[in-house]
C-alpha positions in Angstrom: -48.2 29.0 47.4 -45.3 27.2 47.8 -42.6 26.9 44.5 -41.2 23.6 43.8 -38.5 23.5 41.2 -36.9 19.9 39.4 -33.2 19.4 39.9 -33.2 20.1 36.0 -35.3 23.8 36.1 -31.7 25.6 35.6 -30.9 23.2 32.7 -34.4 23.4 30.9 -34.8 27.1 31.3 -31.9 27.6 29.7 -33.1 26.0 26.9 -35.2 28.6 26.1 -38.5 26.7 28.3 -41.5 28.6 28.4 -42.6 27.4 32.1 -45.9 27.3 34.1 -46.9 26.0 37.0 -48.0 22.2 37.1 -49.4 19.8 39.6 -48.0 19.8 43.0 -46.9 23.2 43.1 -44.1 22.6 40.5 -42.9 25.1 37.8 -42.1 22.6 34.4 -41.9 22.9 30.8 -45.1 23.5 29.3 -43.4 23.6 25.5 -39.6 24.3 23.9 -39.5 24.6 20.5 -43.7 24.1 19.8 -46.2 21.5 20.3 -46.5 20.0 16.9 -42.3 20.1 16.5 -41.7 18.3 19.7 -44.8 15.6 19.2 -43.6 14.7 16.0 -39.8 14.8 16.4 -40.6 12.2 19.4 -43.0 9.8 16.9 -39.4 10.5 14.4 -36.5 10.3 16.4 -36.2 10.6 19.8 -37.6 13.1 23.2 -36.8 14.2 27.0 -39.0 15.2 29.2 -38.7 16.4 32.8 -41.1 14.5 34.7 -39.6 14.9 38.4 -42.5 16.3 39.4 -44.3 13.2 39.4 -44.6 11.9 43.3 -42.4 9.0 44.4 -43.5 6.7 47.4 -40.5 4.6 49.0 -42.5 1.2 50.7 -40.4 -0.8 53.0 -40.5 -3.5 55.5 -41.9 -7.2 56.1 -45.3 -6.0 55.1 -44.8 -3.5 52.3 -46.3 -6.3 49.9 -49.4 -6.7 51.9 -49.8 -2.6 52.1 -49.3 -2.1 48.1 -51.8 -4.8 47.2 -54.2 -4.0 49.6 -54.1 0.2 47.9 -54.1 -1.1 44.4 -56.6 -3.0 42.3 -53.4 -4.6 40.9 -51.7 -7.9 42.3 -48.3 -7.2 44.2 -47.7 -10.5 45.3 -47.5 -11.6 41.8 -44.3 -9.2 41.1 -40.8 -10.1 41.3 -37.9 -7.8 42.0 -37.5 -6.2 39.0 -40.9 -5.5 37.4 -43.4 -2.7 37.2 -46.8 -2.8 37.2 -49.4 -0.6 36.0 -52.7 0.5 38.7 -55.1 2.3 39.4 -55.8 3.3 43.3 -59.6 3.3 44.4 -61.6 4.5 47.2 -64.0 2.2 49.0 -66.5 3.3 46.5 -64.8 2.3 43.6 -63.8 5.9 42.7 -60.3 6.7 41.2 -58.0 8.5 43.6 -54.9 7.9 41.1 -53.4 5.6 38.7 -50.1 4.8 39.2 -46.9 2.4 38.6 -45.4 0.1 40.7 -42.0 -1.1 41.1 -40.7 -4.1 43.3 -37.5 -3.1 44.1 -36.8 -5.9 46.3 -38.8 -9.1 48.8 -39.6 -5.8 51.0 -38.9 -3.1 49.1 -41.8 -1.0 46.7 -41.8 2.5 44.8 -44.8 3.7 43.8 -44.5 6.8 41.1 -47.9 8.5 41.3 -49.5 11.8 39.7 -47.9 15.4 40.8 -51.0 16.9 42.0 -52.3 13.4 43.6 -48.9 13.1 45.2 -50.3 15.2 47.8 -53.0 12.8 49.0 -51.4 9.7 48.0 -48.8 10.3 51.0 -51.3 10.0 54.1 -53.6 8.1 51.9 -50.5 5.3 52.3 -49.6 6.7 55.4 -52.9 5.8 57.0 -53.1 2.2 55.7 -49.8 1.8 56.8 -51.1 1.7 60.2 -50.4 -1.5 61.8 -48.5 -2.8 59.5 -44.8 -3.4 59.3 -44.4 -0.9 56.5 -42.9 2.3 56.1 -43.8 5.3 54.1 -41.6 7.9 52.6 -41.9 10.7 50.1 -38.7 10.5 48.4 -39.7 12.7 45.4 -37.4 15.8 46.2 -34.6 13.2 46.0 -35.0 11.8 42.9 -34.8 13.5 39.2 -36.9 11.6 36.6 -35.9 12.2 32.9 -37.7 10.2 30.7 -36.3 9.5 26.9 -39.2 8.7 24.6 -39.2 8.0 20.4 -37.7 5.1 17.9 -34.2 6.0 18.6 -34.8 6.3 22.6 -32.7 2.9 22.8 -29.8 3.6 20.3 -29.3 7.2 22.2 -29.0 5.7 26.1 -26.9 2.3 24.6 -24.0 5.1 23.5 -24.6 6.4 27.0 -24.5 3.0 29.1 -22.1 0.6 29.1 -23.3 -1.8 32.0 -26.6 -2.3 31.1 -28.5 -4.9 28.7 -31.1 -2.6 26.8 -31.5 -4.6 23.9 -33.3 -7.3 26.3 -34.9 -5.2 28.9 -38.8 -5.9 28.1 -41.4 -3.1 28.9 -42.7 -3.1 32.2 -39.3 -3.9 33.5 -36.3 -2.3 34.9 -32.9 -2.7 35.6 -30.1 0.1 36.6 -26.8 0.8 35.1 -24.2 4.3 35.0 -24.0 7.2 33.0 -20.6 9.3 33.9 -20.4 7.4 36.6 -23.7 8.4 38.2 -25.8 5.0 39.2 -29.6 5.5 37.5 -32.9 3.1 37.7 -33.5 2.5 33.6 -37.3 1.3 33.6 -39.2 0.3 30.1 -41.7 2.3 30.5 -43.4 5.7 29.3 -47.1 7.8 28.0 -46.2 8.7 24.7 -46.9 5.0 23.1 -42.9 4.9 21.9 -40.3 2.6 22.4 -39.3 4.9 25.4 -37.5 4.8 29.2 -37.6 6.2 32.1 -35.0 7.3 34.7 -34.3 7.9 38.2 -31.5 9.9 39.0 -30.4 10.9 42.2 -31.2 14.3 42.5 -27.8 16.0 43.3 -25.6 14.6 40.1 -29.0 15.1 37.8 -27.9 18.3 35.7 -24.9 16.1 34.8 -26.5 13.3 33.6 -28.9 15.7 31.8 -26.1 17.5 30.6 -24.8 14.4 29.3 -28.0 13.3 27.2 -28.2 16.5 25.7 -24.5 16.1 24.1 -25.2 12.6 23.4 -28.7 13.1 21.8 -28.0 15.6 19.3 -26.3 12.9 17.2 -29.8 10.7 17.5 -32.2 13.8 16.5 -32.7 14.5 20.7 -35.2 17.7 21.5 -36.9 18.1 24.6 -40.8 18.1 24.8 -42.8 19.1 27.8 -46.5 18.9 29.0 -48.3 19.9 26.4 -46.7 17.5 23.9 -47.1 14.8 26.7 -50.7 15.1 26.0 -50.8 15.1 22.5 -48.9 12.4 22.9 -50.9 10.4 25.1 -54.1 11.5 23.4 -53.0 9.5 20.1 -52.4 6.6 22.0 -55.6 6.8 24.5 -54.1 6.8 27.7 -56.6 8.5 30.2 -55.0 10.8 32.2 -56.3 11.6 36.0 -57.8 14.6 36.3 -59.0 14.8 32.6 -60.6 11.7 32.0 -61.0 9.9 35.3 -61.5 11.1 38.8 -62.8 9.9 41.8 -66.8 10.2 41.0 -65.5 7.2 38.4 -63.8 3.8 38.8 -61.4 2.1 36.7 -64.4 0.7 34.3 -65.6 3.7 33.3 -62.3 4.6 31.3 -61.2 1.3 29.9 -58.6 0.6 33.0 -60.8 -2.5 34.0 -58.7 -5.2 32.8 -55.7 -4.2 35.8 -58.1 -5.4 38.3 -57.5 -8.6 40.1 -60.2 -9.6 41.6 -59.0 -12.9 42.3 -55.8 -11.7 44.4 -58.3 -11.5 47.8 -59.3 -8.4 49.6 -58.3 -4.6 48.4 -59.8 -1.1 49.0 -62.8 -0.7 47.0 -63.3 -4.2 45.8 -67.0 -4.8 46.6 -67.8 -1.5 44.9 -66.1 -2.6 41.6 -67.1 -6.2 41.7 -70.9 -4.0 41.8 -70.3 -2.6 38.8 -68.9 -5.0 37.0 -71.8 -7.2 37.4 -74.3 -4.1 36.8 -72.7 -2.8 33.7 -72.1 0.6 32.8 -74.7 3.0 30.8 -71.7 5.1 29.5 -67.9 4.8 27.9 -64.6 6.5 27.9 -65.5 7.0 23.4 -62.9 8.6 20.8 -63.6 11.3 18.5 -62.9 12.6 15.1 -63.9 16.4 14.6 -63.9 18.1 11.8 -62.4 21.2 11.0 -58.8 22.3 12.9 -60.1 23.3 16.2 -60.3 21.1 19.0 -63.2 21.2 21.9 -63.3 22.7 25.2 -63.0 20.2 28.0 -66.5 19.5 29.4 -68.4 20.7 25.7 -71.4 18.8 25.3 -71.6 16.1 22.6 -74.8 16.0 21.0 -77.0 13.7 18.8 -80.0 15.4 17.1 -80.0 18.0 19.6 -80.0 15.1 22.5 -77.2 15.4 25.1 -75.1 12.1 24.2 -72.2 13.3 26.5 -69.2 15.7 27.5 -65.9 15.9 25.8 -62.8 15.2 28.5 -60.1 16.1 26.6 -59.4 17.6 22.7 -56.2 18.4 21.0 -54.5 17.9 17.6 -53.4 14.5 16.8 -50.2 15.7 14.7 -49.5 11.9 13.7 -52.7 11.7 12.0 -53.4 14.9 10.8 -56.7 15.4 12.4 -58.1 16.8 15.4 -58.9 14.4 18.1 -61.3 14.4 21.5 -62.3 11.8 24.2 -65.5 11.6 25.5 -67.8 10.1 28.6 -70.6 9.1 26.2 -74.0 7.5 26.8 -73.7 4.1 25.6 -76.5 4.2 22.7 -73.8 6.8 20.6 -70.7 5.0 21.5 -70.6 2.6 18.4 -68.0 3.4 15.7 -69.0 5.9 13.0 -71.4 7.4 14.7 -72.1 11.0 14.2 -72.7 13.5 16.4 -71.4 16.9 16.7 -70.0 19.5 19.4 -70.2 23.3 20.1 -67.0 24.9 18.9 -66.8 28.9 19.1 -70.5 28.9 19.3 -71.0 26.7 15.8 -71.7 22.9 15.6 -68.6 20.8 14.4 -69.0 17.1 13.1 -67.4 14.7 15.4 -68.0 10.9 14.5 -66.8 7.9 17.0 -63.8 6.6 16.6 -61.5 3.4 17.1 -59.0 3.4 20.3 -56.1 4.3 20.2 -56.4 6.6 17.5 -52.4 5.9 16.7 -50.6 2.3 16.3 -53.5 0.2 17.7 -51.2 -2.8 17.9 -48.5 -1.0 19.4 -46.0 -2.1 17.4 -43.6 1.2 17.9 -44.0 0.2 22.0 -42.5 -3.3 21.3 -39.8 -1.0 19.4 
C-alpha cells in the first residue's frame, strides 16, 4: 500500500516523534513527549499538530454553491466569503459518510476539508454529483500543508509572527489571510481541541520554513507539538464525535447529537427525506458520556451492561487528563442515558462501574473556545 508523507515529515521526525500510519495512507506523528504531557500543555500553553493528512477538496465554478449545498446538510448558500461551516455529508439513507468543514473562498469557490480516510471516498462522491453542473472538483491535499495551533496562548504566538492580519477580531468559524516569513497563509479560527485555536493552510513547497518559524517563535510561548493520540484525548473531553469511531454510515447525525447542523429549510439535499423520517420517528438510543472507575480505559466496542442487561456499546474510552478521570463515550439505549445512571463495563475481565455523565465533560460552557 502507498505511503504518503506530509510536507512536515522530516521536521517532525527530527523532533523525535513516534510515527505510524493513519488514514488515507499517510504516516503521521502518534506522539512526541507523551500523550499526557502533550494534552496538558495544549490546555495550558499552546500546541501544534500536523493535520496535513486531512483531505482538501477545491470546488470552483458557477454551480459550486449548488453542488456543495446538495451534498452537505448545512446551508452553503447562507455563507459569505470568509466564513467556515461544520457539516456532515450523508447518503440517501441518512448515514454519515463524513463530517467536514466548508470554507467559502469566493462567490464561486469553496474548499471542503474532509477526514483523512474519507478523502478517498469524498473525491469520487463530489465528482459524481458535479456531473451536469458547472462545478469542478480538485483534490489539493498534497499541495496544502495544514498545521493547527491550539491553546490559550495560540493567538499571542501567531500575533508575534503575523503582522498583516487582525487576529484579535477574527471570530470563530471565520478565516482571513496573512504572511509568515513572506509565505501567504490562510488562517482559520477553527480546531478540534476545545481551545482557542487557529488552523493554517500553507503552500506545501513553503511549508518547512513556516514550521521552523513556528518552532522558533513558539519557544517563548510554551509551544509543544502534539500527535494523533493527544488529539483524540482532547476531543474526547469536549465530546467531539469522530467519524469511524463514534459515527459511520450506519448512523445519522441525530445519533451523535449533530442534528443542530441540519438545515431542512434550505431545500433539497442528499439524505433529506431519510433524515426527516428519523427526526419525526425519534431514536431508541443516544450517544452518551460515561465516567469510569479505576485508571484503565474500556475497549472500543465493549458492552455496557445494566444489571446483566445489554445497555449499549462503547465507541471510545481514554484518559481525561484535564479532569483526572477515565472517560468513555457509548451508544446507549434510551432507558439508560439519564445522567447519574450506574452501569458496568468489563475491563480485563472484571466489571467496572460506569456512571452516565453530562457532555461535554470539559468546559461545558465553551469559555475556552472564546479565548
